[in-house]
Structure formats: C-alpha cells, structure tokens
C-alpha positions as CSV (number, residue, x, y, z in Angstrom):
1,M,-139.4,-92.4,172.0
2,K,-136.5,-90.6,173.7
3,S,-137.4,-87.2,172.3
4,V,-141.1,-87.7,173.4
5,G,-140.0,-88.6,176.9
6,Q,-137.7,-85.6,177.0
7,G,-140.5,-83.3,175.8
8,K,-142.8,-84.5,178.6
9,E,-140.0,-84.1,181.2
10,Q,-139.4,-80.5,179.9
11,R,-143.1,-79.6,180.2
12,R,-143.2,-80.9,183.7
13,L,-140.1,-78.9,184.6
14,L,-141.5,-75.7,183.0
15,R,-144.9,-76.1,184.9
16,R,-142.9,-76.6,188.1
17,L,-141.1,-73.3,187.4
18,R,-144.4,-71.6,186.4
19,L,-143.1,-70.9,182.9
20,P,-145.0,-71.3,179.6
21,T,-144.8,-74.9,178.3
22,S,-144.9,-73.8,174.7
23,R,-141.1,-73.5,174.4
24,P,-138.4,-74.8,172.1
25,Q,-136.8,-78.1,173.1
26,L,-134.2,-77.4,175.8
27,P,-130.9,-79.3,175.8
28,A,-131.1,-82.4,177.9
29,T,-128.1,-81.3,180.0
30,L,-129.9,-78.0,180.9
31,V,-133.1,-79.9,181.9
32,A,-131.0,-82.2,184.1
33,T,-129.1,-79.3,185.7
34,V,-132.2,-77.3,186.5
35,K,-133.9,-80.4,187.9
36,T,-130.9,-81.1,190.2
37,D,-130.9,-77.5,191.4
38,L,-134.7,-77.6,192.1
39,N,-134.3,-80.8,194.1
40,R,-131.6,-79.1,196.1
41,L,-133.9,-76.2,196.8
42,R,-136.6,-78.6,197.9
43,S,-134.1,-80.3,200.2
44,L,-133.0,-76.9,201.6
45,R,-136.7,-76.0,202.3
46,L,-137.3,-79.3,204.1
47,R,-134.1,-78.8,206.2
48,A,-135.2,-75.3,207.2
49,M,-138.6,-76.7,208.2
50,A,-136.8,-79.4,210.3
51,V,-134.7,-76.8,212.0
52,A,-137.7,-74.6,212.9
53,V,-139.6,-77.6,214.2
54,G,-136.6,-78.7,216.2
55,V,-136.2,-75.3,217.8
56,G,-139.9,-75.3,218.6
57,F,-139.8,-78.6,220.3
58,A,-136.6,-77.9,222.3
59,P,-138.5,-76.2,225.2
60,I,-140.8,-79.2,225.3
61,F,-137.9,-81.6,225.7
62,L,-136.4,-79.4,228.5
63,V,-139.7,-79.4,230.4
64,W,-140.1,-83.1,229.9
65,A,-136.5,-83.6,231.2
66,A,-137.4,-81.5,234.2
67,T,-140.2,-83.9,235.1
68,G,-137.8,-86.8,234.9
69,F,-139.2,-87.9,231.5
70,D,-142.6,-88.6,233.0
71,T,-144.6,-90.0,230.1
72,S,-147.9,-89.5,231.9
73,S,-147.5,-85.7,232.2
74,E,-150.6,-84.0,230.7
75,E,-148.8,-80.7,230.7
76,V,-146.1,-82.0,228.3
77,F,-148.8,-83.4,226.0
78,R,-150.7,-80.1,226.0
79,L,-147.5,-78.2,225.3
80,F,-146.7,-80.6,222.5
81,M,-150.1,-80.1,220.9
82,A,-149.8,-76.3,221.2
83,V,-146.3,-76.0,219.8
84,M,-146.5,-78.6,217.0
85,P,-148.8,-76.6,214.5
86,V,-146.9,-73.3,215.3
87,A,-143.5,-75.0,214.7
88,I,-144.7,-76.5,211.4
89,V,-146.2,-73.2,210.1
90,V,-143.0,-71.2,211.1
91,G,-140.8,-73.9,209.6
92,W,-142.8,-73.8,206.3
93,W,-142.6,-70.0,206.2
94,L,-138.9,-70.0,207.0
95,G,-138.2,-72.5,204.2
96,W,-140.3,-70.5,201.7
97,R,-138.6,-67.3,202.8
98,M,-135.1,-68.8,202.2
99,V,-135.8,-70.6,199.0
100,R,-138.2,-68.3,197.1
101,P,-135.7,-65.7,196.0
102,V,-133.5,-68.4,194.5
103,E,-136.5,-69.9,192.7
104,L,-137.2,-66.5,191.2
105,L,-133.7,-66.1,190.0
106,T,-133.9,-69.6,188.5
107,N,-137.1,-68.7,186.6
108,A,-135.6,-65.4,185.4
109,A,-132.4,-67.1,184.2
110,L,-134.2,-69.8,182.4
111,N,-136.5,-67.3,180.7
112,R,-133.5,-65.3,179.5
113,A,-131.8,-68.5,178.2
114,L,-134.8,-69.3,176.1
115,D,-135.1,-65.9,174.5
116,A,-133.2,-65.2,171.2
117,S,-132.6,-61.6,172.3
118,P,-133.1,-61.5,176.1
119,E,-134.2,-58.3,177.6
120,A,-135.9,-59.3,180.9
121,G,-133.8,-58.6,184.0
122,F,-133.2,-60.3,187.3
123,D,-134.6,-57.5,189.4
124,L,-136.3,-59.1,192.4
125,G,-137.3,-55.8,194.0
126,R,-135.3,-56.6,197.1
127,T,-132.5,-54.7,198.9
128,D,-131.0,-57.6,200.7
129,E,-128.2,-60.0,199.7
130,F,-130.5,-61.7,197.2
131,G,-131.3,-58.4,195.6
132,A,-127.5,-57.6,195.2
133,L,-127.0,-61.1,193.7
134,A,-129.7,-60.4,191.2
135,I,-128.2,-57.1,190.2
136,A,-124.8,-58.8,189.8
137,L,-126.2,-61.5,187.6
138,D,-128.1,-59.0,185.5
139,T,-124.9,-57.0,185.0
140,L,-122.9,-60.1,184.0
141,V,-125.5,-61.3,181.5
142,S,-125.8,-57.8,180.0
143,R,-122.0,-57.6,179.5
144,L,-122.0,-61.1,177.9
145,E,-124.8,-60.1,175.6
146,Q,-123.0,-56.9,174.6
147,Q,-119.9,-58.9,173.8
148,N,-121.9,-61.4,171.8
149,Q,-123.4,-58.5,169.8
150,A,-119.9,-57.1,169.2
151,N,-118.7,-60.5,167.9
152,V,-121.7,-60.8,165.6
153,G,-121.1,-57.3,164.3
154,F,-117.4,-58.1,163.7
155,V,-118.4,-61.1,161.6
156,A,-120.9,-59.1,159.6
157,D,-118.4,-56.4,159.0
158,L,-115.7,-58.9,157.9
159,A,-118.1,-60.7,155.5
160,H,-119.1,-57.3,154.0
161,E,-115.4,-56.3,153.6
162,L,-114.7,-59.5,151.7
163,K,-117.2,-58.6,149.0
164,N,-115.0,-56.0,147.3
165,P,-112.0,-58.2,146.7
166,L,-114.3,-61.0,145.6
167,A,-115.7,-58.7,142.9
168,A,-112.2,-57.8,141.7
169,I,-111.2,-61.5,141.5
170,R,-114.4,-62.2,139.5
171,V,-113.5,-59.5,137.0
172,V,-110.0,-61.0,136.6
173,G,-111.6,-64.4,135.9
174,E,-113.8,-62.9,133.3
175,R,-110.8,-61.2,131.6
176,L,-108.9,-64.5,131.6
177,S,-111.8,-66.3,129.8
178,A,-112.0,-63.6,127.1
179,D,-109.4,-65.5,125.0
180,P,-111.0,-69.0,124.3
181,E,-108.0,-70.1,122.1
182,D,-105.7,-70.3,125.1
183,V,-106.8,-73.7,126.6
184,R,-104.7,-73.4,129.8
185,Q,-105.9,-69.8,130.4
186,A,-109.5,-70.9,129.8
187,R,-109.1,-73.8,132.3
188,M,-107.7,-71.4,134.9
189,A,-110.5,-69.0,134.3
190,R,-113.1,-71.8,134.9
191,I,-111.4,-72.8,138.2
192,L,-111.2,-69.2,139.3
193,E,-114.9,-68.6,138.4
194,R,-116.1,-71.7,140.3
195,S,-113.9,-70.9,143.4
196,T,-115.0,-67.2,143.4
197,A,-118.7,-68.3,143.1
198,R,-118.3,-70.7,146.0
199,L,-116.5,-68.1,148.2
200,D,-119.1,-65.4,147.3
201,A,-121.9,-67.8,148.3
202,L,-120.1,-68.6,151.6
203,V,-119.5,-64.9,152.4
204,S,-123.2,-64.1,151.6
205,E,-124.6,-66.8,153.8
206,L,-122.1,-66.0,156.6
207,L,-123.2,-62.4,156.5
208,E,-126.9,-63.4,156.6
209,L,-126.3,-65.9,159.4
210,A,-124.5,-63.2,161.5
211,R,-127.4,-60.7,161.0
212,T,-129.9,-63.3,161.9
213,E,-128.1,-64.5,165.0
214,S,-128.0,-60.9,166.2
215,G,-131.7,-61.1,166.8
216,L,-133.1,-59.3,163.6
217,H,-133.3,-55.9,165.4
218,G,-134.5,-53.0,163.3
219,E,-135.9,-55.3,160.5
220,G,-139.5,-55.1,159.3
221,W,-141.5,-57.4,161.5
222,Q,-145.0,-58.0,160.2
223,H,-147.7,-60.7,160.0
224,V,-146.6,-63.4,157.5
225,D,-149.0,-65.8,155.7
226,L,-146.9,-69.0,155.9
227,S,-149.3,-70.9,153.6
228,A,-148.9,-68.4,150.8
229,L,-145.2,-68.0,151.4
230,A,-144.5,-71.8,151.3
231,T,-146.7,-72.2,148.1
232,G,-144.7,-69.4,146.4
233,V,-141.3,-70.9,147.3
234,V,-142.4,-74.4,146.1
235,D,-143.6,-73.0,142.8
236,T,-140.3,-71.2,142.3
237,I,-138.1,-74.2,143.1
238,A,-140.4,-76.6,141.1
239,G,-139.6,-74.5,138.0
240,D,-135.9,-75.0,138.4
241,P,-134.7,-77.2,135.5
242,R,-132.5,-79.2,137.9
243,Y,-135.6,-80.5,139.7
244,E,-137.8,-81.3,136.7
245,A,-137.8,-85.0,137.7
246,V,-138.8,-84.2,141.3
247,T,-142.5,-84.3,142.3
248,F,-143.6,-81.4,144.6
249,E,-146.7,-81.2,146.7
250,V,-148.1,-78.5,149.1
251,N,-150.7,-79.2,151.8
252,A,-151.4,-75.8,153.4
253,E,-154.2,-74.7,155.7
254,T,-155.6,-71.3,155.1
255,A,-154.6,-68.3,157.2
256,V,-151.6,-69.8,159.1
257,T,-149.8,-66.6,160.0
258,V,-147.0,-65.6,162.4
259,L,-145.3,-62.3,163.3
260,G,-141.9,-62.3,161.7
261,V,-139.5,-60.9,159.1
262,P,-140.8,-62.2,155.7
263,G,-137.5,-62.2,153.9
264,R,-135.8,-64.3,156.7
265,I,-138.6,-66.8,156.9
266,E,-138.7,-67.1,153.1
267,T,-134.9,-67.8,153.2
268,A,-135.4,-70.6,155.8
269,L,-138.2,-72.2,153.7
270,R,-136.2,-71.9,150.5
271,N,-133.2,-73.6,152.1
272,L,-135.3,-76.4,153.5
273,I,-137.2,-77.1,150.3
274,D,-134.2,-76.7,148.0
275,N,-132.2,-79.0,150.3
276,A,-134.9,-81.6,150.1
277,A,-135.2,-81.3,146.3
278,S,-131.5,-81.6,145.8
279,F,-131.5,-85.1,147.5
280,N,-134.3,-86.3,145.3
281,V,-132.9,-85.7,141.8
282,P,-132.2,-88.8,139.7
283,G,-129.2,-90.5,141.0
284,E,-129.8,-89.3,144.6
285,S,-133.2,-90.9,145.1
286,G,-133.3,-93.7,142.5
287,P,-133.3,-93.4,138.7
288,A,-136.7,-91.7,138.5
289,G,-136.3,-88.9,141.0
290,G,-138.1,-88.6,144.3
291,R,-140.9,-86.7,146.0
292,V,-141.0,-83.5,148.2
293,W,-144.1,-82.4,150.1
294,V,-144.6,-79.4,152.3
295,D,-147.3,-79.3,155.1
296,V,-148.3,-76.0,156.7
297,I,-150.6,-76.3,159.7
298,A,-151.6,-74.7,162.9
299,E,-150.7,-77.1,165.7
300,G,-151.2,-76.4,169.4
301,G,-151.2,-72.7,169.0
302,R,-148.1,-72.8,166.8
303,A,-147.5,-72.3,163.1
304,V,-145.7,-75.4,161.8
305,V,-144.1,-76.0,158.4
306,R,-143.0,-79.5,157.7
307,V,-140.8,-80.3,154.7
308,C,-140.5,-84.0,153.9
309,D,-138.9,-86.0,151.1
310,T,-138.2,-89.5,149.9
311,G,-134.5,-89.1,149.5
312,P,-131.7,-91.3,150.9
313,G,-132.2,-89.9,154.4
314,I,-129.8,-89.0,157.2
315,S,-127.9,-91.5,159.3
316,A,-128.4,-91.6,163.1
317,D,-124.8,-90.4,163.6
318,D,-125.3,-87.3,161.5
319,L,-128.7,-86.2,162.8
320,P,-127.4,-84.3,165.8
321,K,-125.0,-82.4,163.5
322,V,-127.4,-81.4,160.8
323,F,-127.9,-77.8,162.0
324,D,-124.2,-77.2,162.8
325,R,-122.3,-74.6,160.9
326,F,-120.3,-75.9,157.9
327,F,-121.6,-79.5,158.3
328,T,-122.3,-81.3,155.1
329,T,-122.2,-84.9,153.8
330,R,-121.6,-83.9,150.2
331,S,-118.3,-83.6,148.4
332,G,-116.8,-82.3,145.1
333,D,-118.9,-80.0,143.0
334,R,-122.1,-80.9,144.8
335,K,-120.7,-79.7,148.2
336,G,-122.5,-76.7,149.5
337,T,-121.3,-74.1,152.1
338,G,-122.7,-76.1,155.0
339,L,-124.5,-73.0,156.3
340,G,-128.0,-73.4,154.8
341,L,-129.5,-75.5,157.6
342,A,-127.5,-73.5,160.3
343,L,-129.3,-70.4,158.9
344,V,-132.7,-72.2,159.1
345,S,-132.0,-72.9,162.8
346,A,-130.9,-69.3,163.4
347,V,-134.1,-67.9,161.7
348,A,-136.2,-70.2,163.9
349,R,-134.4,-69.1,167.1
350,A,-134.7,-65.4,166.1
351,H,-138.5,-65.9,165.9
352,R,-138.4,-67.8,169.3
353,G,-139.1,-71.0,167.5
354,E,-137.2,-74.2,166.7
355,A,-136.1,-76.3,163.7
356,T,-136.0,-80.1,164.1
357,V,-135.4,-83.1,161.9
358,T,-136.3,-86.7,161.8
359,S,-135.2,-89.3,159.3
360,D,-135.9,-92.9,158.4
361,P,-133.2,-93.6,155.9
362,G,-134.6,-94.9,152.6
363,V,-138.2,-94.0,153.6
364,E,-138.5,-90.3,154.4
365,T,-136.8,-87.3,156.0
366,C,-138.8,-84.5,157.6
367,F,-137.5,-81.0,158.6
368,T,-140.0,-79.2,160.9
369,L,-140.0,-75.4,161.4
370,R,-142.1,-74.3,164.4
371,L,-142.8,-70.6,165.0
372,W,-144.4,-70.2,168.4
373,A,-147.8,-68.6,168.9
374,E,-146.5,-66.2,171.6
375,N,-144.7,-64.3,168.8
376,S,-148.0,-63.2,167.3
377,Q,-149.3,-61.8,170.6
C-alpha cells in the first residue's frame, strides 16, 4: 500500500509541475523535497499578492484617516470598490512574475534528474538575474555530467586492462593442471581456475555495467520485439541441464515492442530469468524444484516484462538492496558477482524505464522491467 500511495503522490506532483506522469518511480526524499519547495513558492506568491493589495489599500487608509475614520463616507467606499480588483489583479501578476521563473527552473531540473543521459538545458530565454542563474545551473550540471562520463570511462578502461593479466593467469592454471599425478599441483590448479573464472566474470559484468551506465551512446538502437526476445531467452535457459527440474512458462502478447539496444535488453532479461531459475532448483525451492513464469504485456502505454518464481523469496530487509552493486545473499560456490541485478536496473534506466521487485516469501517473487512508451516515439 505504501508504494501505491507514493505512486499517486508522485503523479499529483508531476501534474502540478506540468510534466509527463509516465515516469519511473522517484525517490520518496526527492518527492518530499520538491513538494516542500513548491509549497514555499506558493507561499511566496501569496505574500507578494498580500504586499500588492496592501500597497493598493494604503491610500484608502490615508483618505479614511483624513476624514477622521468616518465610517459613513461614500467616497471611501467607492474608492475601496475601485481599488480592490486592481490591487488583486496586480498582486496576482506580481506573484506570478516573481515565482514563475523559479517554477520553470524546478521543472527543468526535475526533467534532467529523470533522464538517463540529460541533454535539455536550463535556458529560460531571459537576460535578468533568473537567466543568469539558469546559465550557472546549466554549466554546473554539464560539468558534473562530464565528470561522471569520465569516471565511467575510467572504470571501463580499467576493466578492459584487467582482461590481459586474467588471460595470462588462466594459461598458468591450465599448465598446472597438465600433470594429473601431482595431487597438490592439481588442487592448486582447480583453485586458480575457479578464482580466475570468478574474477573474469566480475570484470566482464563491471565493464558491461560501466558501458550501460554511460547511457548507451553510439550503440545500435532499434525496435525490439520483447515477446520474441523473452521467449528466446526462456527457451535457452530452459535447456540448461542445471534447470531441468524447473518448470518454465511464457505468457506473451504479440507485437510488444520498444526502441532500445537489443543486446542490452536481452542481457537484462537473461539475468532476471536465470536468477529466478537458480532459486528454484531442487534444494532451493523444495525437493521437486519450482516454477518460473514470464509475462510480456503492454500496460498503460508501456512495455512490461514481469519475471516471477515460486522460490524462497526475498526478506523485507533485503528488498531495498536487491539492485545495489555487489549485493548478494548467497555464499560459497553459489555466490555470484552481485552485479547481475544492478546491471538490470542500469539497462532499465538507460532506456528511461525502471526495474522493481516485490516478494511474498515462500509464495512468489516478481521482478518487473518497464520500458516507457515515450522511448518509442
């Protein structure tokens, strides 16, 4: 119920800002901050109106005082009736004139905060102090975006550079395992092989995460049939011998498409479905294995992929951390890199969508990937 209430509150806020309501879920702290700022702007507008009305009625008070505060004076009444509408109109105009530029800046800032790779500026088309403030904010955000892109590029370069020494270590491991009669050497070779494989997977996912978080610039964007893509991914994972005891099901509407990068979306779907299947093998979801089903639908102008399973579920304490980098509840040989679901979230944001999760432990867990309709316009 809390998330539903937050969603309604966000839609009311976006309508108030004259922004599209089909947006990913905003953090509650951001919604609260913007609401507070808007209430302050409304208060400022009312105060400006009050000042204008007060200034308008000041001459009336002086005239009334000159008559000795004669309450029967018709001149005072006529003057009151003449000045009142003018003062209200001037007060409203003055309040609007003072607050409107700040409201435009608020709208532009929120729009940029919601874009995966913001490009819209803060230009108000003004040459006054508000125009200068807009230019200063635009310069600040542009510099921050450049720094973020530099950081992402550094991580990508670092991950790429780690690939070469990993390949050398893998070759050494293979040489060590060439002599099966040396038990100690063979054991060291197995440890080295497992560690290298884990580190290689970590570097690969870190590299892919960095590229995705950079906004997927320069990649091949095209119309993607989510129904066909999800069906193909399920067929591939269902053929994995590890999941032969897991029941898979796909419920896909026809022609559910979105504009995106096919390889990235496929990676996100593969991570979600493989993650669900891994928690439904015998031992994880009872002795007989569990069930995984994938729904692909068009909902409210959005393309929605929902991956659900009957596994053990996710505790309420862990739900907020599911999409965090390196978060995992597994240990030992079954422990992954902790980047799979973080990559799913990054892919969703790069396509101006969102990834969410709900869980009823012991009953079902559902991951939902929403790719917003505005991407296909």
